[in-house]
N, CA, C, O and the ligand as a Tripos MOL2 file, in Angstrom:
@<TRIPOS>MOLECULE
protein
  313   311    79     0     0
PROTEIN
NO_CHARGES

@<TRIPOS>ATOM
      1 N          -9.4530    4.6420   50.7250 N.3       1 MET1
      2 CA         -9.5300    3.9550   49.4560 C.3       1 MET1
      3 C         -10.9710    3.5320   49.2080 C.2       1 MET1
      4 O         -11.6320    2.9670   50.0790 O.2       1 MET1
      5 N         -11.4490    3.8280   47.9710 N.am      2 LYS2
      6 CA        -12.8250    3.4770   47.6110 C.3       2 LYS2
      7 C         -12.8930    2.0170   47.1940 C.2       2 LYS2
      8 O         -12.0430    1.5280   46.4500 O.2       2 LYS2
      9 N         -13.8880    1.3490   47.6730 N.am      3 ARG3
     10 CA        -14.0940   -0.0430   47.2740 C.3       3 ARG3
     11 C         -14.9510   -0.0750   46.0230 C.2       3 ARG3
     12 O         -15.9090    0.6920   45.9210 O.2       3 ARG3
     13 N         -14.6380   -0.9330   45.0760 N.am      4 LEU4
     14 CA        -15.4210   -1.0510   43.8490 C.3       4 LEU4
     15 C         -16.6480   -1.9090   44.0950 C.2       4 LEU4
     16 O         -16.6200   -2.8830   44.8470 O.2       4 LEU4
     17 N         -17.7180   -1.5130   43.4360 N.am      5 SER5
     18 CA        -18.9250   -2.3280   43.4980 C.3       5 SER5
     19 C         -19.3020   -2.7560   42.0840 C.2       5 SER5
     20 O         -18.7070   -2.2880   41.1130 O.2       5 SER5
     21 N         -20.2710   -3.6250   41.9660 N.am      6 ALA6
     22 CA        -20.6760   -4.1380   40.6570 C.3       6 ALA6
     23 C         -21.2330   -3.0450   39.7550 C.2       6 ALA6
     24 O         -21.2400   -3.2080   38.5350 O.2       6 ALA6
     25 N         -21.6990   -1.9340   40.3220 N.am      7 SER7
     26 CA        -22.2760   -0.8640   39.5040 C.3       7 SER7
     27 C         -21.2310    0.1730   39.0760 C.2       7 SER7
     28 O         -21.5490    1.0530   38.2770 O.2       7 SER7
     29 N         -20.0160    0.0960   39.5760 N.am      8 ASP8
     30 CA        -18.9590    1.0350   39.1840 C.3       8 ASP8
     31 C         -18.5090    0.7390   37.7620 C.2       8 ASP8
     32 O         -18.4980   -0.4110   37.3200 O.2       8 ASP8
     33 N         -18.1390    1.8000   37.0560 N.am      9 SER9
     34 CA        -17.5770    1.6160   35.7270 C.3       9 SER9
     35 C         -16.2880    2.4220   35.6410 C.2       9 SER9
     36 O         -16.0960    3.3890   36.3780 O.2       9 SER9
     37 N         -15.4350    2.0250   34.7600 N.am     10 PHE10
     38 CA        -14.1750    2.7270   34.5760 C.3      10 PHE10
     39 C         -13.6590    2.4540   33.1760 C.2      10 PHE10
     40 O         -14.0580    1.4830   32.5310 O.2      10 PHE10
     41 N         -12.7720    3.3150   32.7140 N.am     11 ASP11
     42 CA        -12.1690    3.1460   31.3960 C.3      11 ASP11
     43 C         -10.9450    2.2500   31.5130 C.2      11 ASP11
     44 O         -10.1630    2.3580   32.4570 O.2      11 ASP11
     45 N         -10.8030    1.3960   30.5680 N.am     12 LEU12
     46 CA         -9.6730    0.4850   30.5460 C.3      12 LEU12
     47 C          -9.0360    0.5470   29.1620 C.2      12 LEU12
     48 O          -9.7210    0.3650   28.1560 O.2      12 LEU12
     49 N          -7.7460    0.7990   29.1040 N.am     13 THR13
     50 CA         -7.0250    0.8190   27.8420 C.3      13 THR13
     51 C          -6.2200   -0.4620   27.7110 C.2      13 THR13
     52 O          -5.3990   -0.7820   28.5700 O.2      13 THR13
     53 N          -6.4570   -1.1820   26.6430 N.am     14 VAL14
     54 CA         -5.7370   -2.4130   26.3850 C.3      14 VAL14
     55 C          -4.7610   -2.1550   25.2560 C.2      14 VAL14
     56 O          -5.1550   -1.7350   24.1680 O.2      14 VAL14
     57 N          -3.5070   -2.4030   25.5110 N.am     15 ARG15
     58 CA         -2.4920   -2.2070   24.4790 C.3      15 ARG15
     59 C          -2.0390   -3.5550   23.9440 C.2      15 ARG15
     60 O          -1.6330   -4.4460   24.6900 O.2      15 ARG15
     61 N          -2.1240   -3.6700   22.6390 N.am     16 GLU16
     62 CA         -1.6960   -4.9010   21.9980 C.3      16 GLU16
     63 C          -0.1800   -4.8830   21.8660 C.2      16 GLU16
     64 O           0.4050   -3.8670   21.4910 O.2      16 GLU16
     65 N           0.4510   -6.0040   22.1740 N.am     17 PHE17
     66 CA          1.8930   -6.0820   22.0160 C.3      17 PHE17
     67 C           2.2330   -6.1390   20.5320 C.2      17 PHE17
     68 O           1.6870   -6.9600   19.7950 O.2      17 PHE17
     69 N           3.1200   -5.2830   20.1050 N.am     18 VAL18
     70 CA          3.5770   -5.3100   18.7290 C.3      18 VAL18
     71 C           5.0950   -5.3890   18.7380 C.2      18 VAL18
     72 O           5.7590   -4.8080   19.5970 O.2      18 VAL18
     73 N           5.6210   -6.1010   17.7880 N.am     19 LEU19
     74 CA          7.0600   -6.2770   17.6690 C.3      19 LEU19
     75 C           7.5850   -5.2740   16.6520 C.2      19 LEU19
     76 O           7.2770   -5.3890   15.4660 O.2      19 LEU19
     77 N           8.3760   -4.2880   17.0880 N.am     20 PRO20
     78 CA          8.9170   -3.3120   16.1360 C.3      20 PRO20
     79 C           9.6790   -4.0250   15.0150 C.2      20 PRO20
     80 O          10.4900   -4.9130   15.2780 O.2      20 PRO20
     81 N           9.4180   -3.6370   13.7830 N.am     21 GLY21
     82 CA         10.0610   -4.2500   12.6320 C.3      21 GLY21
     83 C           9.2520   -5.3820   12.0190 C.2      21 GLY21
     84 O           9.5420   -5.8290   10.9100 O.2      21 GLY21
     85 N           8.2380   -5.8440   12.7400 N.am     22 ASP22
     86 CA          7.4150   -6.9570   12.2550 C.3      22 ASP22
     87 C           6.3080   -6.4140   11.3540 C.2      22 ASP22
     88 O           5.1700   -6.2460   11.7920 O.2      22 ASP22
     89 N           6.6450   -6.1410   10.1000 N.am     23 ALA23
     90 CA          5.7380   -5.4550    9.1840 C.3      23 ALA23
     91 C           4.4890   -6.2630    8.8430 C.2      23 ALA23
     92 O           3.4330   -5.6870    8.5810 O.2      23 ALA23
     93 N           4.5980   -7.5790    8.8450 N.am     24 ASP24
     94 CA          3.4210   -8.3900    8.5230 C.3      24 ASP24
     95 C           2.7460   -8.9770    9.7620 C.2      24 ASP24
     96 O           1.8300   -9.7920    9.6510 O.2      24 ASP24
     97 N           3.2010   -8.5610   10.9280 N.am     25 ASN25
     98 CA          2.6050   -8.9890   12.1940 C.3      25 ASN25
     99 C           2.5770  -10.5080   12.3390 C.2      25 ASN25
    100 O           1.6050  -11.0850   12.8280 O.2      25 ASN25
    101 N           3.6610  -11.1380   11.9050 N.am     26 SER26
    102 CA          3.7420  -12.5970   11.9810 C.3      26 SER26
    103 C           4.2820  -13.0730   13.3230 C.2      26 SER26
    104 O           4.2320  -14.2610   13.6420 O.2      26 SER26
    105 N           4.7980  -12.1300   14.1030 N.am     27 GLY27
    106 CA          5.3600  -12.4950   15.3960 C.3      27 GLY27
    107 C           6.8610  -12.6600   15.3580 C.2      27 GLY27
    108 O           7.4790  -12.9240   16.3890 O.2      27 GLY27
    109 N           7.4620  -12.5090   14.1870 N.am     28 GLU28
    110 CA          8.9130  -12.5800   14.0770 C.3      28 GLU28
    111 C           9.3860  -11.6000   13.0060 C.2      28 GLU28
    112 O           8.6140  -11.1730   12.1470 O.2      28 GLU28
    113 N          10.6470  -11.2620   13.0750 N.am     29 ILE29
    114 CA         11.2330  -10.3440   12.1050 C.3      29 ILE29
    115 C          12.0740  -11.1730   11.1390 C.2      29 ILE29
    116 O          12.9960  -11.8760   11.5540 O.2      29 ILE29
    117 N          11.7530  -11.0880    9.8630 N.am     30 ASP30
    118 CA         12.5180  -11.8310    8.8640 C.3      30 ASP30
    119 C          12.5220  -11.0500    7.5410 C.2      30 ASP30
    120 O          12.0430   -9.9180    7.4720 O.2      30 ASP30
    121 N          13.0690  -11.6730    6.5070 N.am     31 LEU31
    122 CA         13.2060  -10.9640    5.2350 C.3      31 LEU31
    123 C          11.8640  -10.6500    4.5770 C.2      31 LEU31
    124 O          11.7890   -9.7560    3.7340 O.2      31 LEU31
    125 N          10.8270  -11.3540    4.9400 N.am     32 THR32
    126 CA          9.4910  -11.0220    4.4420 C.3      32 THR32
    127 C           9.1240   -9.6050    4.8530 C.2      32 THR32
    128 O           8.5290   -8.8610    4.0730 O.2      32 THR32
    129 N           9.4750   -9.2360    6.0670 N.am     33 ASP33
    130 CA          9.2000   -7.8800    6.5430 C.3      33 ASP33
    131 C           9.9730   -6.8550    5.7150 C.2      33 ASP33
    132 O           9.4400   -5.7980    5.3760 O.2      33 ASP33
    133 N          11.2200   -7.1660    5.3930 N.am     34 ALA34
    134 CA         12.0290   -6.2570    4.5800 C.3      34 ALA34
    135 C          11.4060   -6.0690    3.1920 C.2      34 ALA34
    136 O          11.3570   -4.9520    2.6760 O.2      34 ALA34
    137 N          10.9390   -7.1480    2.6010 N.am     35 ILE35
    138 CA         10.3230   -7.0690    1.2710 C.3      35 ILE35
    139 C           9.0610   -6.2180    1.3220 C.2      35 ILE35
    140 O           8.8110   -5.4190    0.4190 O.2      35 ILE35
    141 N           8.2820   -6.3850    2.3520 N.am     36 ILE36
    142 CA          7.0570   -5.5900    2.4970 C.3      36 ILE36
    143 C           7.3970   -4.1090    2.5810 C.2      36 ILE36
    144 O           6.7630   -3.2850    1.9210 O.2      36 ILE36
    145 N           8.3870   -3.7720    3.3830 N.am     37 VAL37
    146 CA          8.7660   -2.3680    3.5430 C.3      37 VAL37
    147 C           9.3500   -1.8240    2.2380 C.2      37 VAL37
    148 O           9.1270   -0.6620    1.8980 O.2      37 VAL37
    149 N          10.0930   -2.6540    1.5070 N.am     38 LEU38
    150 CA         10.6450   -2.2250    0.2220 C.3      38 LEU38
    151 C           9.5520   -1.9180   -0.7990 C.2      38 LEU38
    152 O           9.7390   -1.0660   -1.6670 O.2      38 LEU38
    153 N           8.4390   -2.5870   -0.7050 N.am     39 LYS39
    154 CA          7.3390   -2.3710   -1.6560 C.3      39 LYS39
    155 C           6.6830   -1.0110   -1.4670 C.2      39 LYS39
    156 O           6.1200   -0.4680   -2.4180 O.2      39 LYS39
    157 N           6.7380   -0.4540   -0.2800 N.am     40 LEU40
    158 CA          6.0160    0.7880    0.0010 C.3      40 LEU40
    159 C           6.5020    1.9540   -0.8540 C.2      40 LEU40
    160 O           5.6720    2.5840   -1.5090 O.2      40 LEU40
    161 N           7.8060    2.2830   -0.8910 N.am     41 PRO41
    162 CA          8.2270    3.4140   -1.7260 C.3      41 PRO41
    163 C           8.0900    3.1320   -3.2150 C.2      41 PRO41
    164 O           8.0970    4.0570   -4.0280 O.2      41 PRO41
    165 N           7.9650    1.8410   -3.5820 N.am     42 ALA42
    166 CA          7.7570    1.4850   -4.9810 C.3      42 ALA42
    167 C           6.2990    1.6740   -5.3880 C.2      42 ALA42
    168 O           5.9400    1.4740   -6.5490 O.2      42 ALA42
    169 N           5.4700    2.0570   -4.4370 N.am     43 GLY43
    170 CA          4.0670    2.2990   -4.7380 C.3      43 GLY43
    171 C           3.2080    1.0580   -4.7000 C.2      43 GLY43
    172 O           2.0440    1.0850   -5.0980 O.2      43 GLY43
    173 N           3.7830   -0.0290   -4.2220 N.am     44 ILE44
    174 CA          3.0230   -1.2680   -4.1160 C.3      44 ILE44
    175 C           2.4330   -1.3110   -2.7110 C.2      44 ILE44
    176 O           3.1580   -1.4150   -1.7220 O.2      44 ILE44
    177 N           1.1310   -1.2320   -2.6410 N.am     45 ASP45
    178 CA          0.4620   -1.2050   -1.3430 C.3      45 ASP45
    179 C           0.4540   -2.5820   -0.6990 C.2      45 ASP45
    180 O           0.3130   -3.6090   -1.3640 O.2      45 ASP45
    181 N           0.6070   -2.5660    0.5770 N.am     46 PHE46
    182 CA          0.4480   -3.7790    1.3650 C.3      46 PHE46
    183 C          -0.5970   -3.4290    2.4050 C.2      46 PHE46
    184 O          -0.2960   -2.7760    3.4040 O.2      46 PHE46
    185 N          -1.8130   -3.8600    2.1720 N.am     47 VAL47
    186 CA         -2.9370   -3.3680    2.9710 C.3      47 VAL47
    187 C          -2.8780   -3.7810    4.4320 C.2      47 VAL47
    188 O          -3.4190   -3.0830    5.2900 O.2      47 VAL47
    189 N          -2.2460   -4.8780    4.7250 N.am     48 ASP48
    190 CA         -2.2460   -5.3630    6.1020 C.3      48 ASP48
    191 C          -0.9550   -5.0610    6.8360 C.2      48 ASP48
    192 O          -0.5750   -5.7990    7.7450 O.2      48 ASP48
    193 N          -0.2750   -3.9920    6.4570 N.am     49 ILE49
    194 CA          0.9860   -3.6980    7.1210 C.3      49 ILE49
    195 C           0.7400   -3.3440    8.5900 C.2      49 ILE49
    196 O          -0.2210   -2.6540    8.9310 O.2      49 ILE49
    197 N           1.6090   -3.8240    9.4190 N.am     50 ASN50
    198 CA          1.5160   -3.6040   10.8520 C.3      50 ASN50
    199 C           2.1370   -2.2450   11.1850 C.2      50 ASN50
    200 O           3.3560   -2.0840   11.1220 O.2      50 ASN50
    201 N           1.3000   -1.2730   11.5380 N.am     51 VAL51
    202 CA          1.8380    0.0510   11.8540 C.3      51 VAL51
    203 C           2.6880    0.0100   13.1160 C.2      51 VAL51
    204 O           3.4610    0.9340   13.3700 O.2      51 VAL51
    205 N           2.5560   -1.0360   13.9010 N.am     52 GLY52
    206 CA          3.3940   -1.2170   15.0750 C.3      52 GLY52
    207 C           4.8210   -1.5800   14.7170 C.2      52 GLY52
    208 O           5.6750   -1.6670   15.5990 O.2      52 GLY52
    209 N           5.0960   -1.7930   13.4310 N.am     53 ALA53
    210 CA          6.4580   -2.0850   12.9920 C.3      53 ALA53
    211 C           7.3520   -0.8620   13.0960 C.2      53 ALA53
    212 O           8.5730   -0.9650   12.9830 O.2      53 ALA53
    213 N           6.7470    0.2820   13.3080 N.am     54 ASP54
    214 CA          7.4900    1.5350   13.4730 C.3      54 ASP54
    215 C           8.5290    1.3860   14.5870 C.2      54 ASP54
    216 O           8.2120    0.9180   15.6810 O.2      54 ASP54
    217 N           9.7530    1.7810   14.3050 N.am     55 ILE55
    218 CA         10.7990    1.6410   15.3280 C.3      55 ILE55
    219 C          11.2770    2.9800   15.8790 C.2      55 ILE55
    220 O          11.9590    3.0070   16.9030 O.2      55 ILE55
    221 N          10.9390    4.0900   15.2280 N.am     56 ASP56
    222 CA         11.4860    5.3690   15.6740 C.3      56 ASP56
    223 C          10.4330    6.3330   16.2210 C.2      56 ASP56
    224 O          10.7480    7.4820   16.5320 O.2      56 ASP56
    225 N           9.1970    5.8790   16.3400 N.am     57 GLY57
    226 CA          8.1690    6.6940   16.9640 C.3      57 GLY57
    227 C           7.5060    7.7050   16.0580 C.2      57 GLY57
    228 O           6.7450    8.5460   16.5350 O.2      57 GLY57
    229 N           7.7730    7.6500   14.7600 N.am     58 TYR58
    230 CA          7.1380    8.5770   13.8210 C.3      58 TYR58
    231 C           5.8280    8.0330   13.2640 C.2      58 TYR58
    232 O           5.1950    8.6650   12.4180 O.2      58 TYR58
    233 N           5.4280    6.8690   13.7380 N.am     59 GLU59
    234 CA          4.1850    6.2220   13.3130 C.3      59 GLU59
    235 C           4.1250    6.0220   11.8050 C.2      59 GLU59
    236 O           3.0620    6.1070   11.1900 O.2      59 GLU59
    237 N           5.2830    5.7550   11.2290 N.am     60 GLN60
    238 CA          5.3800    5.4330    9.8130 C.3      60 GLN60
    239 C           6.3330    4.2560    9.6630 C.2      60 GLN60
    240 O           7.1390    3.9700   10.5480 O.2      60 GLN60
    241 N           6.2240    3.5960    8.5490 N.am     61 VAL61
    242 CA          7.1220    2.4960    8.2420 C.3      61 VAL61
    243 C           7.8540    2.8490    6.9670 C.2      61 VAL61
    244 O           7.2300    3.0960    5.9360 O.2      61 VAL61
    245 N           9.1810    2.8730    7.0310 N.am     62 GLY62
    246 CA          9.9780    3.2730    5.8740 C.3      62 GLY62
    247 C          11.4210    2.8370    6.0110 C.2      62 GLY62
    248 O          11.7080    1.7490    6.5100 O.2      62 GLY62
    249 N          12.3210    3.6860    5.5680 N.am     63 HIS63
    250 CA         13.7350    3.3350    5.5420 C.3      63 HIS63
    251 C          14.3240    2.9720    6.9090 C.2      63 HIS63
    252 O          15.0620    1.9910    7.0010 O.2      63 HIS63
    253 N          14.0270    3.7260    7.9740 N.am     64 PRO64
    254 CA         14.6010    3.3270    9.2760 C.3      64 PRO64
    255 C          14.1780    1.9090    9.6820 C.2      64 PRO64
    256 O          14.9600    1.1590   10.2660 O.2      64 PRO64
    257 N          12.9390    1.5600    9.3660 N.am     65 GLU65
    258 CA         12.4640    0.2230    9.7080 C.3      65 GLU65
    259 C          13.1580   -0.8180    8.8300 C.2      65 GLU65
    260 O          13.5040   -1.9020    9.3000 O.2      65 GLU65
    261 N          13.3610   -0.4850    7.5560 N.am     66 LEU66
    262 CA         14.0520   -1.4140    6.6550 C.3      66 LEU66
    263 C          15.4700   -1.6900    7.1580 C.2      66 LEU66
    264 O          15.9050   -2.8400    7.1940 O.2      66 LEU66
    265 N          16.1730   -0.6560    7.5370 N.am     67 ILE67
    266 CA         17.5340   -0.8270    8.0570 C.3      67 ILE67
    267 C          17.5100   -1.6730    9.3310 C.2      67 ILE67
    268 O          18.3330   -2.5720    9.5060 O.2      67 ILE67
    269 N          16.5690   -1.3780   10.2040 N.am     68 TYR68
    270 CA         16.4400   -2.1470   11.4380 C.3      68 TYR68
    271 C          16.2010   -3.6300   11.1370 C.2      68 TYR68
    272 O          16.8390   -4.5010   11.7290 O.2      68 TYR68
    273 N          15.2770   -3.9060   10.2130 N.am     69 ILE69
    274 CA         14.9350   -5.2920    9.8710 C.3      69 ILE69
    275 C          16.1600   -6.0170    9.3070 C.2      69 ILE69
    276 O          16.4510   -7.1470    9.6990 O.2      69 ILE69
    277 N          16.8800   -5.3620    8.3810 N.am     70 LEU70
    278 CA         18.0460   -5.9990    7.7730 C.3      70 LEU70
    279 C          19.1430   -6.2330    8.8050 C.2      70 LEU70
    280 O          19.7980   -7.2750    8.7890 O.2      70 LEU70
    281 N          19.3470   -5.2740    9.6980 N.am     71 GLN71
    282 CA         20.3350   -5.4600   10.7600 C.3      71 GLN71
    283 C          19.9220   -6.6010   11.6900 C.2      71 GLN71
    284 O          20.7610   -7.3870   12.1290 O.2      71 GLN71
    285 N          18.6400   -6.6840   11.9820 N.am     72 TYR72
    286 CA         18.1390   -7.7660   12.8380 C.3      72 TYR72
    287 C          18.3860   -9.1140   12.1680 C.2      72 TYR72
    288 O          18.8690  -10.0500   12.8060 O.2      72 TYR72
    289 N          18.0550   -9.2120   10.8820 N.am     73 CYS73
    290 CA         18.2320  -10.4690   10.1490 C.3      73 CYS73
    291 C          19.7020  -10.8600   10.0280 C.2      73 CYS73
    292 O          20.0310  -12.0430    9.9510 O.2      73 CYS73
    293 N          20.5780   -9.8670   10.0130 N.am     74 ALA74
    294 CA         22.0140  -10.1340    9.9070 C.3      74 ALA74
    295 C          22.6270  -10.4220   11.2770 C.2      74 ALA74
    296 O          23.8260  -10.6830   11.3730 O.2      74 ALA74
    297 N          21.8270  -10.3790   12.3240 N.am     75 GLY75
    298 CA         22.3410  -10.6660   13.6630 C.3      75 GLY75
    299 C          23.0320   -9.4890   14.3110 C.2      75 GLY75
    300 O          23.7590   -9.6540   15.2910 O.2      75 GLY75
    301 N          22.8140   -8.3040   13.7740 N.am     76 LEU76
    302 CA         23.4700   -7.1290   14.3300 C.3      76 LEU76
    303 C          22.6200   -6.4370   15.3980 C.2      76 LEU76
    304 O          23.0730   -5.4940   16.0470 O.2      76 LEU76
    305 N          21.4040   -6.9070   15.5710 N.am     77 ARG77
    306 CA         20.4810   -6.3670   16.5880 C.3      77 ARG77
    307 C          20.0380   -7.5130   17.4910 C.2      77 ARG77
    308 O          19.9080   -8.6530   17.0450 O.2      77 ARG77
    309 N          19.8110   -7.2050   18.7490 N.am     78 PRO78
    310 CA         19.3580   -8.2680   19.6520 C.3      78 PRO78
    311 C          17.9060   -8.6660   19.3940 C.2      78 PRO78
    312 O          17.3770   -9.5470   20.0710 O.2      78 PRO78
    313 CA          7.1890  -10.5640   10.3200 Ca       79 CA79
@<TRIPOS>BOND
     1     1     2 1
     2     2     3 1
     3     3     4 2
     4     3     5 am
     5     5     6 1
     6     6     7 1
     7     7     8 2
     8     7     9 am
     9     9    10 1
    10    10    11 1
    11    11    12 2
    12    11    13 am
    13    13    14 1
    14    14    15 1
    15    15    16 2
    16    15    17 am
    17    17    18 1
    18    18    19 1
    19    19    20 2
    20    19    21 am
    21    21    22 1
    22    22    23 1
    23    23    24 2
    24    23    25 am
    25    25    26 1
    26    26    27 1
    27    27    28 2
    28    27    29 am
    29    29    30 1
    30    30    31 1
    31    31    32 2
    32    31    33 am
    33    33    34 1
    34    34    35 1
    35    35    36 2
    36    35    37 am
    37    37    38 1
    38    38    39 1
    39    39    40 2
    40    39    41 am
    41    41    42 1
    42    42    43 1
    43    43    44 2
    44    43    45 am
    45    45    46 1
    46    46    47 1
    47    47    48 2
    48    47    49 am
    49    49    50 1
    50    50    51 1
    51    51    52 2
    52    51    53 am
    53    53    54 1
    54    54    55 1
    55    55    56 2
    56    55    57 am
    57    57    58 1
    58    58    59 1
    59    59    60 2
    60    59    61 am
    61    61    62 1
    62    62    63 1
    63    63    64 2
    64    63    65 am
    65    65    66 1
    66    66    67 1
    67    67    68 2
    68    67    69 am
    69    69    70 1
    70    70    71 1
    71    71    72 2
    72    71    73 am
    73    73    74 1
    74    74    75 1
    75    75    76 2
    76    75    77 am
    77    77    78 1
    78    78    79 1
    79    79    80 2
    80    79    81 am
    81    81    82 1
    82    82    83 1
    83    83    84 2
    84    83    85 am
    85    85    86 1
    86    86    87 1
    87    87    88 2
    88    87    89 am
    89    89    90 1
    90    90    91 1
    91    91    92 2
    92    91    93 am
    93    93    94 1
    94    94    95 1
    95    95    96 2
    96    95    97 am
    97    97    98 1
    98    98    99 1
    99    99   100 2
   100    99   101 am
   101   101   102 1
   102   102   103 1
   103   103   104 2
   104   103   105 am
   105   105   106 1
   106   106   107 1
   107   107   108 2
   108   107   109 am
   109   109   110 1
   110   110   111 1
   111   111   112 2
   112   111   113 am
   113   113   114 1
   114   114   115 1
   115   115   116 2
   116   115   117 am
   117   117   118 1
   118   118   119 1
   119   119   120 2
   120   119   121 am
   121   121   122 1
   122   122   123 1
   123   123   124 2
   124   123   125 am
   125   125   126 1
   126   126   127 1
   127   127   128 2
   128   127   129 am
   129   129   130 1
   130   130   131 1
   131   131   132 2
   132   131   133 am
   133   133   134 1
   134   134   135 1
   135   135   136 2
   136   135   137 am
   137   137   138 1
   138   138   139 1
   139   139   140 2
   140   139   141 am
   141   141   142 1
   142   142   143 1
   143   143   144 2
   144   143   145 am
   145   145   146 1
   146   146   147 1
   147   147   148 2
   148   147   149 am
   149   149   150 1
   150   150   151 1
   151   151   152 2
   152   151   153 am
   153   153   154 1
   154   154   155 1
   155   155   156 2
   156   155   157 am
   157   157   158 1
   158   158   159 1
   159   159   160 2
   160   159   161 am
   161   161   162 1
   162   162   163 1
   163   163   164 2
   164   163   165 am
   165   165   166 1
   166   166   167 1
   167   167   168 2
   168   167   169 am
   169   169   170 1
   170   170   171 1
   171   171   172 2
   172   171   173 am
   173   173   174 1
   174   174   175 1
   175   175   176 2
   176   175   177 am
   177   177   178 1
   178   178   179 1
   179   179   180 2
   180   179   181 am
   181   181   182 1
   182   182   183 1
   183   183   184 2
   184   183   185 am
   185   185   186 1
   186   186   187 1
   187   187   188 2
   188   187   189 am
   189   189   190 1
   190   190   191 1
   191   191   192 2
   192   191   193 am
   193   193   194 1
   194   194   195 1
   195   195   196 2
   196   195   197 am
   197   197   198 1
   198   198   199 1
   199   199   200 2
   200   199   201 am
   201   201   202 1
   202   202   203 1
   203   203   204 2
   204   203   205 am
   205   205   206 1
   206   206   207 1
   207   207   208 2
   208   207   209 am
   209   209   210 1
   210   210   211 1
   211   211   212 2
   212   211   213 am
   213   213   214 1
   214   214   215 1
   215   215   216 2
   216   215   217 am
   217   217   218 1
   218   218   219 1
   219   219   220 2
   220   219   221 am
   221   221   222 1
   222   222   223 1
   223   223   224 2
   224   223   225 am
   225   225   226 1
   226   226   227 1
   227   227   228 2
   228   227   229 am
   229   229   230 1
   230   230   231 1
   231   231   232 2
   232   231   233 am
   233   233   234 1
   234   234   235 1
   235   235   236 2
   236   235   237 am
   237   237   238 1
   238   238   239 1
   239   239   240 2
   240   239   241 am
   241   241   242 1
   242   242   243 1
   243   243   244 2
   244   243   245 am
   245   245   246 1
   246   246   247 1
   247   247   248 2
   248   247   249 am
   249   249   250 1
   250   250   251 1
   251   251   252 2
   252   251   253 am
   253   253   254 1
   254   254   255 1
   255   255   256 2
   256   255   257 am
   257   257   258 1
   258   258   259 1
   259   259   260 2
   260   259   261 am
   261   261   262 1
   262   262   263 1
   263   263   264 2
   264   263   265 am
   265   265   266 1
   266   266   267 1
   267   267   268 2
   268   267   269 am
   269   269   270 1
   270   270   271 1
   271   271   272 2
   272   271   273 am
   273   273   274 1
   274   274   275 1
   275   275   276 2
   276   275   277 am
   277   277   278 1
   278   278   279 1
   279   279   280 2
   280   279   281 am
   281   281   282 1
   282   282   283 1
   283   283   284 2
   284   283   285 am
   285   285   286 1
   286   286   287 1
   287   287   288 2
   288   287   289 am
   289   289   290 1
   290   290   291 1
   291   291   292 2
   292   291   293 am
   293   293   294 1
   294   294   295 1
   295   295   296 2
   296   295   297 am
   297   297   298 1
   298   298   299 1
   299   299   300 2
   300   299   301 am
   301   301   302 1
   302   302   303 1
   303   303   304 2
   304   303   305 am
   305   305   306 1
   306   306   307 1
   307   307   308 2
   308   307   309 am
   309   309   310 1
   310   310   311 1
   311   311   312 2
@<TRIPOS>SUBSTRUCTURE
     1 MET1         2 RESIDUE 1 A MET
     2 LYS2         6 RESIDUE 1 A LYS
     3 ARG3        10 RESIDUE 1 A ARG
     4 LEU4        14 RESIDUE 1 A LEU
     5 SER5        18 RESIDUE 1 A SER
     6 ALA6        22 RESIDUE 1 A ALA
     7 SER7        26 RESIDUE 1 A SER
     8 ASP8        30 RESIDUE 1 A ASP
     9 SER9        34 RESIDUE 1 A SER
    10 PHE10       38 RESIDUE 1 A PHE
    11 ASP11       42 RESIDUE 1 A ASP
    12 LEU12       46 RESIDUE 1 A LEU
    13 THR13       50 RESIDUE 1 A THR
    14 VAL14       54 RESIDUE 1 A VAL
    15 ARG15       58 RESIDUE 1 A ARG
    16 GLU16       62 RESIDUE 1 A GLU
    17 PHE17       66 RESIDUE 1 A PHE
    18 VAL18       70 RESIDUE 1 A VAL
    19 LEU19       74 RESIDUE 1 A LEU
    20 PRO20       78 RESIDUE 1 A PRO
    21 GLY21       82 RESIDUE 1 A GLY
    22 ASP22       86 RESIDUE 1 A ASP
    23 ALA23       90 RESIDUE 1 A ALA
    24 ASP24       94 RESIDUE 1 A ASP
    25 ASN25       98 RESIDUE 1 A ASN
    26 SER26      102 RESIDUE 1 A SER
    27 GLY27      106 RESIDUE 1 A GLY
    28 GLU28      110 RESIDUE 1 A GLU
    29 ILE29      114 RESIDUE 1 A ILE
    30 ASP30      118 RESIDUE 1 A ASP
    31 LEU31      122 RESIDUE 1 A LEU
    32 THR32      126 RESIDUE 1 A THR
    33 ASP33      130 RESIDUE 1 A ASP
    34 ALA34      134 RESIDUE 1 A ALA
    35 ILE35      138 RESIDUE 1 A ILE
    36 ILE36      142 RESIDUE 1 A ILE
    37 VAL37      146 RESIDUE 1 A VAL
    38 LEU38      150 RESIDUE 1 A LEU
    39 LYS39      154 RESIDUE 1 A LYS
    40 LEU40      158 RESIDUE 1 A LEU
    41 PRO41      162 RESIDUE 1 A PRO
    42 ALA42      166 RESIDUE 1 A ALA
    43 GLY43      170 RESIDUE 1 A GLY
    44 ILE44      174 RESIDUE 1 A ILE
    45 ASP45      178 RESIDUE 1 A ASP
    46 PHE46      182 RESIDUE 1 A PHE
    47 VAL47      186 RESIDUE 1 A VAL
    48 ASP48      190 RESIDUE 1 A ASP
    49 ILE49      194 RESIDUE 1 A ILE
    50 ASN50      198 RESIDUE 1 A ASN
    51 VAL51      202 RESIDUE 1 A VAL
    52 GLY52      206 RESIDUE 1 A GLY
    53 ALA53      210 RESIDUE 1 A ALA
    54 ASP54      214 RESIDUE 1 A ASP
    55 ILE55      218 RESIDUE 1 A ILE
    56 ASP56      222 RESIDUE 1 A ASP
    57 GLY57      226 RESIDUE 1 A GLY
    58 TYR58      230 RESIDUE 1 A TYR
    59 GLU59      234 RESIDUE 1 A GLU
    60 GLN60      238 RESIDUE 1 A GLN
    61 VAL61      242 RESIDUE 1 A VAL
    62 GLY62      246 RESIDUE 1 A GLY
    63 HIS63      250 RESIDUE 1 A HIS
    64 PRO64      254 RESIDUE 1 A PRO
    65 GLU65      258 RESIDUE 1 A GLU
    66 LEU66      262 RESIDUE 1 A LEU
    67 ILE67      266 RESIDUE 1 A ILE
    68 TYR68      270 RESIDUE 1 A TYR
    69 ILE69      274 RESIDUE 1 A ILE
    70 LEU70      278 RESIDUE 1 A LEU
    71 GLN71      282 RESIDUE 1 A GLN
    72 TYR72      286 RESIDUE 1 A TYR
    73 CYS73      290 RESIDUE 1 A CYS
    74 ALA74      294 RESIDUE 1 A ALA
    75 GLY75      298 RESIDUE 1 A GLY
    76 LEU76      302 RESIDUE 1 A LEU
    77 ARG77      306 RESIDUE 1 A ARG
    78 PRO78      310 RESIDUE 1 A PRO
    79 CA79       313 GROUP 0 **** ****
C-alpha cells in the first residue's frame, strides 16, 4: 500500500445530496414542487429548478415527477 504524502494529488468527486421530487431544492417535497413542475409544460420557465428532482433517471423533470410529488403529498409514498 502506497502512503500519501503532502505532494500527492488525486481527483475527488463530491456528490451533492438531492431529494428526488424536490423541484425547488427546499429540502422537502410539497405542493410548491408540484406547481413548479406543472408550469414547465405550460411554457412557464422556472430558472432555478432542481434537476435532481428527477425520479426516473432520465435527467428530466416532467409528468413522472409530478405524479411522484402528488403521491408523496397524499401520503402514498414513504
Ligand atoms: Ca421542495
